[in-house]
Backbone as CSV, one residue per row, in Angstrom:
resi,resn,N_x,N_y,N_z,CA_x,CA_y,CA_z,C_x,C_y,C_z
1,MET,-46.724,234.823,81.116,-46.049,236.121,81.064,-45.070,236.123,79.895
2,SER,-45.051,237.221,79.141,-44.202,237.293,77.962,-42.730,237.400,78.359
3,THR,-41.890,237.032,77.411,-40.442,237.118,77.621,-40.011,238.560,77.835
4,LYS,-40.716,239.499,77.203,-40.357,240.920,77.314,-40.354,241.384,78.766
5,GLU,-41.448,241.123,79.486,-41.532,241.562,80.878,-40.501,240.845,81.746
6,ALA,-40.324,239.543,81.513,-39.362,238.769,82.297,-37.945,239.299,82.105
7,ASN,-37.601,239.623,80.866,-36.260,240.152,80.584,-36.058,241.523,81.218
8,ARG,-37.093,242.337,81.176,-36.973,243.673,81.780,-36.833,243.581,83.296
9,LEU,-37.556,242.661,83.915,-37.415,242.482,85.355,-36.006,241.998,85.692
10,LYS,-35.474,241.106,84.866,-34.114,240.609,85.086,-33.112,241.759,85.024
11,LYS,-33.289,242.655,84.072,-32.398,243.821,83.943,-32.572,244.774,85.116
12,LEU,-33.820,244.933,85.573,-34.093,245.800,86.729,-33.404,245.264,87.977
13,LYS,-33.496,243.954,88.179,-32.899,243.332,89.360,-31.370,243.397,89.305
14,ALA,-30.819,243.496,88.092,-29.358,243.500,87.943,-28.748,244.884,88.130
15,LEU,-29.564,245.929,88.235,-29.022,247.270,88.401,-28.232,247.358,89.714
16,ASP,-27.037,247.916,89.634,-26.211,248.115,90.829,-26.579,249.471,91.435
17,LEU,-27.546,249.444,92.340,-28.050,250.696,92.896,-27.000,251.435,93.721
18,SER,-26.032,250.715,94.225,-24.987,251.382,95.025,-24.207,252.392,94.192
19,LYS,-24.207,252.199,92.874,-23.492,253.107,91.988,-24.431,254.046,91.231
20,ALA,-25.752,253.903,91.485,-26.736,254.700,90.763,-26.914,256.072,91.414
21,SER,-27.242,257.054,90.596,-27.630,258.359,91.133,-29.117,258.312,91.489
22,SER,-29.527,259.151,92.424,-30.922,259.184,92.867,-31.427,260.619,92.847
23,SER,-32.586,260.811,92.283,-33.229,262.122,92.359,-34.657,261.932,92.865
24,PHE,-35.124,262.925,93.585,-36.424,262.827,94.277,-37.343,263.917,93.721
25,TRP,-38.576,263.502,93.390,-39.541,264.408,92.765,-40.886,264.295,93.471
26,VAL,-41.530,265.416,93.725,-42.917,265.379,94.181,-43.805,265.707,92.987
27,VAL,-44.931,265.000,92.927,-45.848,265.100,91.792,-47.088,265.883,92.211
28,LYS,-47.456,266.847,91.401,-48.678,267.618,91.607,-49.685,267.216,90.531
29,ARG,-50.954,267.067,90.940,-51.989,266.713,89.976,-53.115,267.733,90.031
30,LYS,-53.611,268.123,88.873,-54.753,269.024,88.796,-55.477,268.767,87.478
31,PRO,-56.720,269.155,87.334,-57.614,269.734,88.351,-58.183,268.644,89.251
32,ALA,-59.273,268.964,89.958,-59.876,267.991,90.870,-60.565,266.865,90.116
33,GLN,-60.987,267.108,88.885,-61.683,266.120,88.071,-60.897,265.859,86.786
34,PRO,-61.005,264.638,86.221,-60.284,264.335,84.984,-60.844,265.135,83.813
35,PRO,-60.057,265.321,82.726,-58.703,264.779,82.540,-57.670,265.526,83.388
36,TYR,-56.705,264.763,83.932,-55.726,265.332,84.839,-54.461,265.746,84.092
37,SER,-53.806,266.752,84.610,-52.468,267.114,84.149,-51.529,266.997,85.355
38,TYR,-50.253,266.799,85.055,-49.282,266.561,86.123,-48.079,267.490,85.951
39,SER,-47.557,267.919,87.069,-46.309,268.673,87.087,-45.448,268.116,88.209
40,VAL,-44.161,268.400,88.172,-43.255,267.865,89.192,-42.329,268.967,89.696
41,LEU,-41.848,268.763,90.915,-40.844,269.626,91.512,-39.695,268.754,92.006
42,ARG,-38.462,269.225,91.798,-37.299,268.510,92.308,-37.122,268.805,93.791
43,VAL,-36.656,267.793,94.522,-36.395,267.966,95.946,-34.980,267.475,96.234
44,ASP,-34.158,268.313,96.806,-32.810,267.890,97.193,-32.890,266.906,98.359
45,ILE,-32.099,265.842,98.301,-32.051,264.864,99.390,-30.601,264.632,99.780
46,ASP,-30.381,264.225,101.029,-29.006,263.986,101.473,-28.580,262.549,101.154
47,VAL,-27.326,262.262,101.359,-26.756,260.951,101.021,-27.414,259.843,101.836
48,LYS,-27.712,260.118,103.089,-28.321,259.115,103.959,-29.702,258.703,103.454
49,LEU,-30.523,259.678,103.046,-31.857,259.360,102.533,-31.756,258.629,101.196
50,ALA,-30.831,259.048,100.340,-30.647,258.373,99.053,-30.311,256.898,99.267
51,LYS,-29.448,256.629,100.228,-29.080,255.244,100.537,-30.281,254.462,101.051
52,ARG,-31.086,255.095,101.883,-32.276,254.425,102.421,-33.263,254.098,101.306
53,LEU,-33.490,255.023,100.382,-34.422,254.801,99.276,-33.948,253.662,98.372
54,LYS,-32.638,253.582,98.157,-32.083,252.470,97.379,-32.326,251.147,98.094
55,GLY,-32.221,251.177,99.414,-32.479,249.974,100.203,-33.923,249.523,100.088
56,TYR,-34.861,250.477,100.091,-36.281,250.137,99.919,-36.512,249.476,98.563
57,MET,-35.933,250.063,97.528,-36.065,249.528,96.171,-35.482,248.116,96.084
58,LYS,-34.318,247.939,96.644,-33.634,246.646,96.589,-34.431,245.577,97.332
59,ALA,-34.919,245.911,98.526,-35.637,244.929,99.339,-36.953,244.513,98.705
60,GLN,-37.646,245.460,98.065,-38.978,245.168,97.535,-38.954,244.541,96.153
61,PHE,-38.015,244.967,95.299,-38.068,244.545,93.898,-36.855,243.746,93.425
62,GLN,-35.696,243.908,94.078,-34.512,243.227,93.575,-34.176,241.945,94.328
63,ASP,-34.388,241.927,95.625,-33.961,240.786,96.428,-35.002,239.676,96.523
64,ARG,-36.195,239.906,96.044,-37.267,238.911,96.148,-37.496,238.241,94.801
65,GLU,-37.765,236.953,94.832,-38.088,236.209,93.613,-39.609,236.162,93.486
66,LEU,-40.152,237.084,92.722,-41.602,237.206,92.603,-42.050,236.859,91.189
67,PRO,-43.055,235.987,91.056,-43.581,235.679,89.723,-44.293,236.887,89.135
68,LEU,-44.351,236.929,87.822,-45.020,238.017,87.112,-46.376,237.554,86.605
69,GLU,-47.329,238.475,86.603,-48.672,238.182,86.111,-49.217,239.438,85.432
70,PRO,-49.860,239.299,84.278,-50.403,240.489,83.611,-51.453,241.175,84.488
71,TYR,-51.419,242.499,84.481,-52.419,243.260,85.239,-53.805,242.996,84.679
72,ASP,-54.765,242.830,85.582,-56.171,242.701,85.219,-56.988,243.413,86.286
73,PHE,-58.077,244.063,85.860,-58.901,244.803,86.810,-59.335,243.932,87.987
74,ASN,-59.597,242.655,87.712,-60.208,241.790,88.722,-59.194,241.006,89.535
75,THR,-57.900,241.197,89.275,-56.868,240.495,90.029,-56.806,241.028,91.455
76,ALA,-56.619,240.126,92.409,-56.480,240.555,93.803,-55.189,241.342,93.976
77,ASP,-55.145,242.184,95.022,-53.940,242.951,95.314,-52.780,241.985,95.557
78,PRO,-51.667,242.142,94.835,-50.589,241.156,94.933,-49.859,241.216,96.267
79,ASP,-49.369,240.071,96.680,-48.530,239.986,97.864,-47.205,239.343,97.477
80,GLU,-47.301,238.147,96.931,-46.098,237.419,96.545,-45.969,237.326,95.031
81,LYS,-46.331,238.408,94.323,-46.153,238.464,92.875,-46.158,239.924,92.449
82,LEU,-45.754,240.169,91.205,-45.793,241.497,90.622,-46.727,241.473,89.421
83,LEU,-47.568,242.485,89.310,-48.427,242.630,88.143,-47.711,243.524,87.134
84,THR,-47.911,243.263,85.851,-47.211,244.034,84.825,-48.199,244.654,83.845
85,LEU,-47.788,245.802,83.312,-48.619,246.554,82.379,-47.704,247.479,81.588
86,ASP,-48.021,247.694,80.313,-47.254,248.667,79.532,-47.511,250.063,80.086
87,SER,-46.457,250.820,80.292,-46.607,252.142,80.912,-47.346,253.125,80.013
88,ASP,-47.368,252.886,78.688,-48.046,253.837,77.807,-49.564,253.763,77.933
89,GLY,-50.071,252.804,78.707,-51.505,252.736,78.969,-51.874,253.379,80.291
90,THR,-50.950,254.121,80.886,-51.184,254.721,82.196,-50.876,256.217,82.173
91,ASP,-51.298,256.904,83.228,-50.978,258.326,83.365,-49.504,258.557,83.680
92,PHE,-48.755,257.490,83.980,-47.349,257.702,84.325,-46.561,258.309,83.167
93,GLU,-46.994,258.052,81.931,-46.302,258.647,80.790,-46.268,260.173,80.898
94,LYS,-47.352,260.761,81.412,-47.402,262.225,81.583,-46.405,262.670,82.657
95,VAL,-46.320,261.880,83.730,-45.401,262.222,84.816,-43.960,262.094,84.341
96,GLN,-43.659,261.022,83.625,-42.292,260.834,83.131,-41.890,261.965,82.183
97,ALA,-42.830,262.395,81.347,-42.538,263.502,80.433,-42.172,264.759,81.217
98,ALA,-42.861,264.974,82.335,-42.550,266.143,83.169,-41.162,266.008,83.801
99,ILE,-40.845,264.799,84.310,-39.533,264.578,84.921,-38.428,264.716,83.876
100,ASP,-38.711,264.275,82.645,-37.708,264.346,81.576,-37.310,265.779,81.245
101,ALA,-38.139,266.739,81.663,-37.776,268.142,81.448,-36.635,268.571,82.366
102,GLY,-36.285,267.710,83.327,-35.115,267.920,84.170,-35.095,269.243,84.910
103,PHE,-34.026,270.001,84.695,-33.822,271.240,85.444,-34.751,272.369,85.006
104,ASP,-35.576,272.100,83.978,-36.604,273.086,83.644,-37.698,273.099,84.710
105,ASN,-37.751,272.022,85.512,-38.701,271.962,86.626,-38.150,272.741,87.819
106,GLY,-39.066,273.243,88.625,-38.654,274.010,89.792,-38.064,273.133,90.880
107,LEU,-37.304,273.752,91.768,-36.714,273.083,92.922,-37.466,273.530,94.174
108,VAL,-37.834,272.556,95.008,-38.525,272.890,96.251,-37.574,273.654,97.167
109,LYS,-37.970,274.860,97.520,-37.155,275.687,98.411,-37.879,276.034,99.696
110,ASP,-39.175,275.704,99.722,-39.980,276.034,100.892,-40.853,274.845,101.250
111,TYR,-41.010,274.589,102.527,-41.799,273.447,103.002,-43.211,273.451,102.427
112,ALA,-43.783,274.624,102.266,-45.158,274.724,101.772,-45.303,274.122,100.379
113,GLN,-44.210,274.082,99.598,-44.265,273.525,98.249,-44.473,272.004,98.259
114,LEU,-44.137,271.363,99.377,-44.344,269.921,99.487,-45.807,269.572,99.765
115,LEU,-46.505,270.491,100.372,-47.865,270.212,100.817,-48.801,270.067,99.613
116,GLY,-49.761,269.171,99.741,-50.728,268.966,98.669,-50.207,268.152,97.504
117,SER,-49.045,267.520,97.663,-48.497,266.696,96.581,-49.315,265.417,96.434
118,TRP,-49.410,264.926,95.196,-50.181,263.724,94.883,-49.361,262.457,95.137
119,ALA,-48.071,262.526,94.841,-47.193,261.353,94.965,-45.756,261.838,94.985
120,TYR,-44.846,260.900,95.246,-43.433,261.206,95.026,-42.816,260.093,94.180
121,VAL,-41.796,260.472,93.430,-41.099,259.539,92.548,-39.610,259.628,92.843
122,VAL,-38.987,258.464,92.971,-37.528,258.411,93.093,-36.995,257.841,91.779
123,LEU,-36.130,258.593,91.138,-35.533,258.163,89.875,-34.118,257.671,90.133
124,PHE,-33.887,256.381,89.828,-32.556,255.785,89.940,-31.961,255.695,88.531
125,GLU,-30.749,256.217,88.340,-30.124,256.232,87.020,-28.709,255.664,87.089
126,ILE,-28.418,254.754,86.150,-27.072,254.201,86.066,-26.832,253.676,84.657
127,GLU,-25.740,254.116,84.047,-25.305,253.652,82.728,-26.427,253.720,81.700
128,GLY,-27.158,254.830,81.698,-28.211,255.033,80.712,-29.523,254.347,81.027
129,LYS,-29.560,253.568,82.093,-30.798,252.888,82.488,-31.479,253.690,83.595
130,ARG,-32.823,253.760,83.518,-33.575,254.565,84.479,-34.752,253.774,85.035
131,ALA,-34.864,253.753,86.346,-35.984,253.104,87.028,-36.706,254.154,87.864
132,PHE,-38.006,254.279,87.642,-38.823,255.259,88.349,-39.635,254.533,89.426
133,ALA,-39.416,254.877,90.675,-40.136,254.254,91.793,-41.211,255.227,92.291
134,TRP,-42.452,254.806,92.261,-43.604,255.675,92.555,-44.241,255.301,93.886
135,ARG,-44.618,256.333,94.642,-45.412,256.120,95.858,-46.476,257.203,95.956
136,LYS,-47.733,256.768,95.980,-48.853,257.692,96.205,-48.782,258.201,97.639
137,ILE,-48.969,259.496,97.810,-48.989,260.071,99.150,-50.394,259.929,99.713
138,SER,-50.563,259.015,100.658,-51.877,258.783,101.250,-52.147,259.815,102.331
139,ASN,-53.389,259.854,102.775,-53.762,260.792,103.837,-52.952,260.555,105.109
140,LEU,-52.565,259.291,105.340,-51.810,258.966,106.551,-50.360,259.452,106.475
141,ASN,-49.918,259.798,105.273,-48.536,260.239,105.093,-48.391,261.753,105.059
142,THR,-49.470,262.468,105.319,-49.414,263.914,105.230,-48.960,264.528,106.554
143,PRO,-48.435,265.736,106.515,-48.076,266.419,107.755,-49.258,266.551,108.709
144,ALA,-50.446,266.814,108.148,-51.627,266.964,109.002,-51.924,265.677,109.755
145,ALA,-51.739,264.527,109.062,-51.997,263.245,109.715,-50.970,262.985,110.816
146,ALA,-49.722,263.349,110.558,-48.685,263.166,111.583,-49.023,263.956,112.835
147,LYS,-49.541,265.159,112.636,-49.918,265.984,113.776,-51.121,265.384,114.505
148,SER,-52.114,264.909,113.731,-53.328,264.385,114.360,-53.048,263.122,115.151
149,ARG,-52.025,262.337,114.725,-51.676,261.119,115.458,-50.715,261.422,116.605
150,LYS,-50.413,262.685,116.795,-49.504,263.112,117.857,-48.142,262.439,117.732
151,THR,-47.627,262.448,116.502,-46.293,261.919,116.271,-45.268,262.763,117.018
152,LEU,-44.356,262.076,117.707,-43.324,262.773,118.479,-41.949,262.427,117.930
153,TYR,-41.010,263.356,118.057,-39.642,263.134,117.628,-38.701,263.345,118.810
154,PHE,-37.651,262.518,118.856,-36.657,262.662,119.915,-35.486,263.458,119.340
155,ILE,-35.422,264.719,119.680,-34.414,265.628,119.137,-33.752,266.373,120.294
156,GLY,-32.423,266.376,120.302,-31.713,267.123,121.334,-32.050,266.663,122.734
157,HIS,-32.124,265.346,122.915,-32.364,264.733,124.225,-33.779,264.992,124.772
158,GLN,-34.713,265.313,123.867,-36.082,265.496,124.353,-37.084,265.139,123.260
159,LEU,-38.313,264.748,123.676,-39.395,264.501,122.733,-39.965,265.832,122.270
160,VAL,-40.148,265.931,120.947,-40.641,267.176,120.359,-41.950,266.885,119.643
161,ASP,-42.965,267.726,119.846,-44.265,267.573,119.205,-44.119,267.784,117.700
162,ALA,-44.727,266.885,116.914,-44.638,266.996,115.456,-45.248,268.285,114.941
163,GLU,-46.146,268.873,115.724,-46.781,270.115,115.297,-45.759,271.233,115.104
164,ASP,-44.619,271.098,115.764,-43.589,272.123,115.656,-42.559,271.795,114.576
165,GLN,-42.763,270.675,113.862,-41.784,270.236,112.876,-42.366,270.282,111.462
166,LYS,-41.490,270.380,110.480,-41.884,270.316,109.079,-41.768,268.863,108.638
167,VAL,-42.915,268.157,108.615,-42.929,266.709,108.448,-43.215,266.318,106.993
168,PHE,-42.438,265.371,106.470,-42.737,264.722,105.193,-42.427,263.251,105.375
169,VAL,-43.441,262.407,105.260,-43.308,260.986,105.599,-42.929,260.176,104.361
170,ILE,-41.890,259.355,104.475,-41.445,258.449,103.417,-41.825,257.025,103.816
171,ASP,-42.451,256.308,102.894,-42.877,254.940,103.174,-41.823,253.947,102.675
172,PRO,-41.614,252.833,103.370,-40.596,251.864,102.928,-41.013,251.005,101.739
173,ARG,-42.241,251.175,101.252,-42.680,250.406,100.085,-43.100,251.357,98.972
174,PHE,-42.746,250.987,97.747,-43.212,251.716,96.574,-44.454,251.021,96.018
175,ASP,-45.291,251.787,95.308,-46.494,251.217,94.696,-46.153,250.467,93.410
176,PHE,-45.253,251.042,92.632,-44.833,250.379,91.394,-43.503,250.965,90.928
177,ILE,-42.861,250.218,90.036,-41.637,250.667,89.375,-41.923,250.717,87.876
178,ALA,-41.570,251.822,87.245,-41.657,251.929,85.787,-40.241,251.800,85.224
179,PHE,-40.070,250.823,84.326,-38.732,250.538,83.802,-38.834,250.067,82.360
180,GLU,-38.220,250.803,81.459,-38.158,250.458,80.034,-39.531,250.167,79.437
181,GLY,-40.526,250.972,79.811,-41.848,250.843,79.201,-42.784,249.867,79.873
182,THR,-42.324,249.226,80.948,-43.176,248.301,81.701,-43.352,248.811,83.122
183,VAL,-44.571,248.702,83.626,-44.853,249.022,85.018,-44.924,247.715,85.802
184,PHE,-44.113,247.603,86.857,-44.134,246.450,87.749,-44.857,246.875,89.023
185,ILE,-46.046,246.309,89.235,-46.955,246.795,90.274,-46.872,245.924,91.519
186,GLY,-46.549,246.556,92.642,-46.503,245.844,93.915,-47.714,246.113,94.784
187,ARG,-48.387,247.254,94.553,-49.565,247.627,95.347,-50.662,248.054,94.366
188,LYS,-51.527,247.107,94.031,-52.494,247.305,92.944,-53.494,248.418,93.231
189,SER,-54.081,248.424,94.416,-55.107,249.422,94.718,-54.532,250.831,94.683
190,ALA,-53.312,251.002,95.211,-52.669,252.318,95.182,-52.335,252.718,93.748
191,PHE,-51.902,251.752,92.933,-51.621,252.018,91.525,-52.877,252.509,90.820
192,GLU,-53.988,251.822,91.023,-55.233,252.188,90.347,-55.703,253.580,90.748
193,THR,-55.590,253.884,92.036,-56.019,255.199,92.513,-55.135,256.306,91.958
194,SER,-53.832,256.117,92.042,-52.922,257.195,91.657,-52.801,257.358,90.153
195,MET,-53.046,256.287,89.387,-52.927,256.357,87.937,-54.264,256.577,87.240
196,ASN,-55.306,256.968,87.994,-56.578,257.355,87.397,-57.298,256.180,86.738
197,PHE,-57.081,254.957,87.244,-57.726,253.809,86.627,-59.204,253.713,86.984
198,ARG,-59.635,254.426,88.020,-61.062,254.440,88.346,-61.865,254.971,87.145
199,GLU,-61.348,256.020,86.505,-62.060,256.596,85.365,-62.129,255.600,84.213
200,GLY,-61.040,254.861,84.008,-61.054,253.837,82.968,-62.061,252.749,83.260
201,MET,-62.164,252.365,84.529,-63.137,251.342,84.908,-64.566,251.861,84.764
202,LYS,-64.785,253.126,85.097,-66.115,253.723,84.933,-66.518,253.720,83.464
203,GLN,-65.570,254.020,82.591,-65.856,254.028,81.163,-66.195,252.628,80.670
204,LYS,-65.423,251.637,81.112,-65.713,250.260,80.713,-67.067,249.813,81.236
205,GLY,-67.402,250.226,82.474,-68.692,249.879,83.043,-69.837,250.454,82.241
206,ALA,-69.701,251.711,81.830,-70.741,252.357,81.024,-70.893,251.652,79.678
207,GLU,-69.766,251.271,79.071,-69.809,250.549,77.799,-70.485,249.193,77.962
208,LEU,-70.233,248.531,79.084,-70.836,247.225,79.342,-72.351,247.342,79.472
209,LEU,-72.816,248.327,80.237,-74.253,248.493,80.415,-74.935,248.846,79.092
210,ASP,-74.266,249.619,78.254,-74.800,249.911,76.919,-74.905,248.632,76.090
211,ALA,-73.893,247.763,76.227,-73.915,246.500,75.485,-75.058,245.608,75.974
212,PHE,-75.299,245.595,77.283,-76.420,244.816,77.824,-77.738,245.283,77.216
213,LYS,-77.887,246.599,77.102,-79.103,247.155,76.507,-79.249,246.719,75.051
214,GLU,-78.149,246.847,74.317,-78.182,246.530,72.889,-78.470,245.050,72.646
215,LEU,-77.904,244.188,73.472,-78.102,242.745,73.314,-79.405,242.269,73.929
216,ASP,-80.062,243.143,74.680,-81.349,242.829,75.309,-81.256,241.566,76.179
217,LEU,-80.195,241.525,77.010,-79.967,240.354,77.857,-80.690,240.446,79.192
218,LEU,-80.889,241.673,79.663,-81.416,241.885,81.005,-82.691,242.721,80.944
219,SER,-83.500,242.596,81.986,-84.754,243.348,82.024,-84.519,244.846,82.163
220,ASP,-83.451,245.237,82.880,-83.192,246.647,83.146,-81.769,246.787,83.667
221,VAL,-81.000,247.734,83.138,-79.622,247.911,83.594,-79.499,249.000,84.657
222,GLU,-80.507,249.813,84.845,-80.397,250.929,85.773,-80.159,250.494,87.224
223,PRO,-80.796,249.408,87.699,-80.473,248.953,89.061,-78.997,248.598,89.223
224,ILE,-78.368,248.067,88.153,-76.935,247.747,88.214,-76.121,249.034,88.296
225,ARG,-76.479,250.019,87.488,-75.779,251.299,87.502,-75.825,251.927,88.900
226,LYS,-76.999,251.869,89.528,-77.165,252.426,90.873,-76.372,251.624,91.893
227,TYR,-76.369,250.301,91.766,-75.652,249.423,92.694,-74.146,249.687,92.633
228,VAL,-73.620,249.864,91.439,-72.170,250.041,91.259,-71.726,251.420,91.728
229,GLY,-72.407,252.466,91.273,-72.070,253.824,91.681,-70.589,254.141,91.489
230,GLU,-69.945,254.643,92.549,-68.525,254.987,92.529,-67.679,253.947,93.263
231,ASN,-68.311,252.837,93.674,-67.612,251.815,94.457,-66.527,251.151,93.612
232,LEU,-65.278,251.249,94.057,-64.160,250.752,93.263,-64.236,249.246,93.037
233,HIS,-64.644,248.492,94.064,-64.769,247.036,93.929,-65.793,246.680,92.860
234,HIS,-66.928,247.367,92.876,-67.978,247.075,91.898,-67.578,247.535,90.494
235,LEU,-66.900,248.683,90.408,-66.413,249.151,89.110,-65.416,248.151,88.523
236,ARG,-64.567,247.611,89.394,-63.591,246.618,88.950,-64.297,245.373,88.403
237,LYS,-65.396,244.995,89.043,-66.141,243.818,88.586,-66.731,244.059,87.193
238,LEU,-67.339,245.231,86.968,-67.890,245.536,85.644,-66.792,245.537,84.585
239,ALA,-65.637,246.116,84.926,-64.524,246.150,83.977,-64.052,244.740,83.645
240,ALA,-64.031,243.873,84.645,-63.613,242.483,84.426,-64.604,241.758,83.529
241,ILE,-65.904,241.999,83.744,-66.942,241.385,82.898,-66.774,241.838,81.452
242,LYS,-66.510,243.137,81.280,-66.320,243.686,79.929,-65.100,243.061,79.272
243,ASN,-64.004,242.944,80.007,-62.779,242.377,79.437,-62.943,240.904,79.085
244,ALA,-63.620,240.143,79.963,-63.799,238.705,79.728,-64.715,238.453,78.535
245,GLY,-65.772,239.251,78.408,-66.652,239.170,77.240,-67.551,237.958,77.167
246,TYR,-67.748,237.235,78.274,-68.630,236.067,78.239,-70.042,236.447,77.790
247,TYR,-70.506,237.614,78.230,-71.877,238.044,77.953,-72.165,238.152,76.449
248,SER,-71.121,238.361,75.650,-71.303,238.546,74.206,-71.391,237.220,73.452
249,LYS,-71.239,236.112,74.169,-71.281,234.786,73.541,-72.646,234.153,73.797
250,PRO,-73.484,234.011,72.764,-74.844,233.481,72.948,-74.878,232.125,73.647
251,ASP,-73.898,231.254,73.351,-73.912,229.937,73.979,-73.658,230.040,75.481
252,TYR,-72.805,231.003,75.898,-72.545,231.178,77.330,-73.801,231.650,78.048
253,MET,-74.491,232.644,77.491,-75.687,233.174,78.136,-76.793,232.133,78.181
254,ALA,-76.902,231.333,77.117,-77.916,230.283,77.105,-77.626,229.240,78.181
255,LYS,-76.348,228.883,78.327,-75.970,227.930,79.367,-76.157,228.526,80.753
256,LEU,-75.856,229.821,80.894,-76.045,230.489,82.184,-77.498,230.368,82.631
257,VAL,-78.426,230.691,81.729,-79.853,230.605,82.063,-80.237,229.171,82.413
258,LYS,-79.725,228.231,81.650,-80.044,226.816,81.884,-79.531,226.347,83.246
259,VAL,-78.284,226.733,83.580,-77.685,226.310,84.850,-78.392,226.979,86.026
260,VAL,-78.741,228.251,85.895,-79.454,228.961,86.960,-80.748,228.234,87.308
261,LYS,-81.469,227.793,86.279,-82.722,227.066,86.509,-82.454,225.699,87.149
262,ALA,-81.449,224.985,86.636,-81.161,223.641,87.136,-80.664,223.668,88.576
263,GLU,-79.832,224.660,88.904,-79.255,224.755,90.247,-80.180,225.484,91.229
264,LYS,-81.257,226.077,90.676,-82.212,226.836,91.493,-81.537,227.973,92.254
265,TRP,-80.632,228.642,91.541,-80.021,229.834,92.114,-81.041,230.971,92.101
266,ASP,-80.741,232.019,92.836,-81.754,233.038,93.124,-81.932,234.102,92.048
267,LEU,-81.692,233.768,90.801,-81.963,234.705,89.720,-83.311,234.381,89.093
268,LYS,-84.079,235.414,88.827,-85.383,235.225,88.195,-85.218,235.296,86.678
269,ILE,-85.749,234.307,85.987,-85.689,234.237,84.531,-87.112,234.269,83.982
270,GLU,-87.374,235.180,83.074,-88.688,235.250,82.431,-88.491,235.444,80.931
271,GLY,-89.061,234.517,80.154,-88.949,234.597,78.703,-87.518,234.539,78.211
272,GLY,-86.665,233.807,78.924,-85.272,233.673,78.544,-84.419,234.875,78.890
273,LYS,-85.019,235.874,79.572,-84.300,237.084,79.945,-84.123,237.125,81.462
274,ILE,-82.963,237.594,81.912,-82.675,237.702,83.339,-83.329,238.962,83.899
275,ILE,-84.106,238.790,84.956,-84.756,239.906,85.617,-83.806,240.468,86.675
276,VAL,-83.446,241.744,86.529,-82.503,242.373,87.444,-83.248,242.846,88.687
277,GLU,-82.833,242.302,89.832,-83.431,242.683,91.109,-82.318,243.108,92.056
278,GLU,-82.601,244.080,92.879,-81.587,244.644,93.766,-80.909,243.586,94.627
279,ASP,-81.684,242.625,95.122,-81.140,241.622,96.042,-80.220,240.610,95.367
280,THR,-80.284,240.507,94.035,-79.500,239.465,93.351,-78.481,240.022,92.364
281,ILE,-78.231,241.334,92.404,-77.264,241.929,91.472,-75.857,241.369,91.705
282,GLU,-75.469,241.199,92.959,-74.134,240.668,93.250,-73.949,239.290,92.622
283,LEU,-74.946,238.426,92.769,-74.893,237.093,92.166,-74.846,237.196,90.647
284,LEU,-75.662,238.063,90.076,-75.700,238.229,88.620,-74.328,238.613,88.076
285,LEU,-73.654,239.549,88.726,-72.342,239.984,88.251,-71.315,238.862,88.363
286,LYS,-71.398,238.075,89.413,-70.496,236.925,89.542,-70.685,235.943,88.394
287,LEU,-71.932,235.656,88.058,-72.205,234.693,86.994,-71.798,235.246,85.631
288,LEU,-71.992,236.539,85.417,-71.593,237.143,84.146,-70.079,237.126,83.972
289,ASN,-69.338,237.055,85.081,-67.875,236.981,85.011,-67.361,235.553,85.206
290,ASN,-68.287,234.594,85.229,-67.924,233.184,85.388,-67.163,232.940,86.688
291,ASP,-67.647,233.562,87.768,-66.962,233.481,89.061,-67.547,232.417,89.998
292,ARG,-68.579,231.721,89.574,-69.099,230.636,90.394,-68.576,229.328,89.820
293,LEU,-67.740,228.654,90.583,-66.997,227.493,90.087,-67.279,226.263,90.940
294,ARG,-67.153,225.093,90.300,-67.387,223.826,90.988,-66.101,223.006,91.023
295,SER,-65.761,222.486,92.197,-64.569,221.664,92.340,-64.801,220.289,91.705
296,PRO,-63.888,219.831,90.837,-64.027,218.499,90.251,-63.690,217.387,91.250
297,ILE,-63.164,217.776,92.400,-62.761,216.773,93.395,-63.933,216.344,94.268
298,ASN,-64.615,217.325,94.859,-65.724,216.968,95.759,-67.050,217.606,95.358
299,ASP,-67.088,218.207,94.157,-68.316,218.790,93.614,-68.804,220.004,94.410
300,GLU,-67.939,220.579,95.258,-68.331,221.744,96.042,-68.293,222.995,95.156
301,VAL,-69.264,223.898,95.383,-69.395,225.109,94.575,-68.815,226.299,95.338
302,PHE,-68.013,227.116,94.624,-67.370,228.279,95.240,-67.665,229.533,94.432
303,ASP,-67.706,230.674,95.125,-67.642,231.979,94.480,-66.208,232.443,94.582
304,SER,-65.570,232.674,93.428,-64.152,233.017,93.387,-63.974,234.475,93.004
305,SER,-63.275,235.235,93.859,-63.024,236.648,93.553,-61.874,236.817,92.570
306,ALA,-61.021,235.792,92.453,-59.916,235.823,91.497,-59.672,234.406,91.000
307,LYS,-59.351,234.290,89.729,-59.142,232.961,89.160,-58.115,233.031,88.051
308,LYS,-57.530,231.886,87.753,-56.539,231.798,86.694,-56.775,230.499,85.930
309,ALA,-56.878,230.599,84.608,-57.127,229.416,83.788,-55.983,228.422,83.917
310,VAL,-56.321,227.146,83.980,-55.327,226.078,84.062,-55.101,225.535,82.659
311,THR,-53.833,225.527,82.243,-53.517,225.037,80.904,-52.758,223.732,80.989
């Protein structure tokens, strides 16, 4: 991890949130298909909620000692680490530009204006420093979901049906924090969904299949295209293969074919070319991403969904 990200995290952790101002924004996204545009609305919050939001930020990002790791399509969803990425490579730049318009944005005055929001952002500001905390609004966080789960509230000494209340659910965890040009990601899958990374992965996948055709490595790429479809896990795998670039190295592909034959793995090889079959596409993608590994200790072979080079 570069010194830049480490220094920015250190500065983020040092922010005295007790003295910071807090503003709350709901994010609207349109149209239904990319390219997307974003707009924001300001929402007034009381002192109690502002304090609670600061507590969420502090507990998740400031009070924990979490290692940093560069974001990669194929990295597992983090638990005890933070993934980092430059914010200018994400859709968040569009959202920040909207928030930067400040009071030119509308203020929510009616409950209906909250409905259909894509996400909410809490902006913490102190001494010229700004931290943007993002949370995608999932289906489970919507008023409709609260009603369907028969959420009840204890108000005025009695339980009240949520159907009679104007509900907006706040989650105690943020998906990521954007600070000084770096995104610190705590929930990778939510980040990818809300920041439109599926489209980026689809584009990389299409580029990869075109490269396979041009290099004439495989018998047919169409079965792979059909297998991947819109599946986020499979799209992530294609993007990882494209980023790693093993397929573009003739010595790697030659060794792959040689090892497949020696190990008698279930890939069919004819004339030095890999025959793409529906039943073995999963194995093929693993091998193209160098995900089948052998332990030097006991010679056991593993399929690894995530790996990190040892230096």
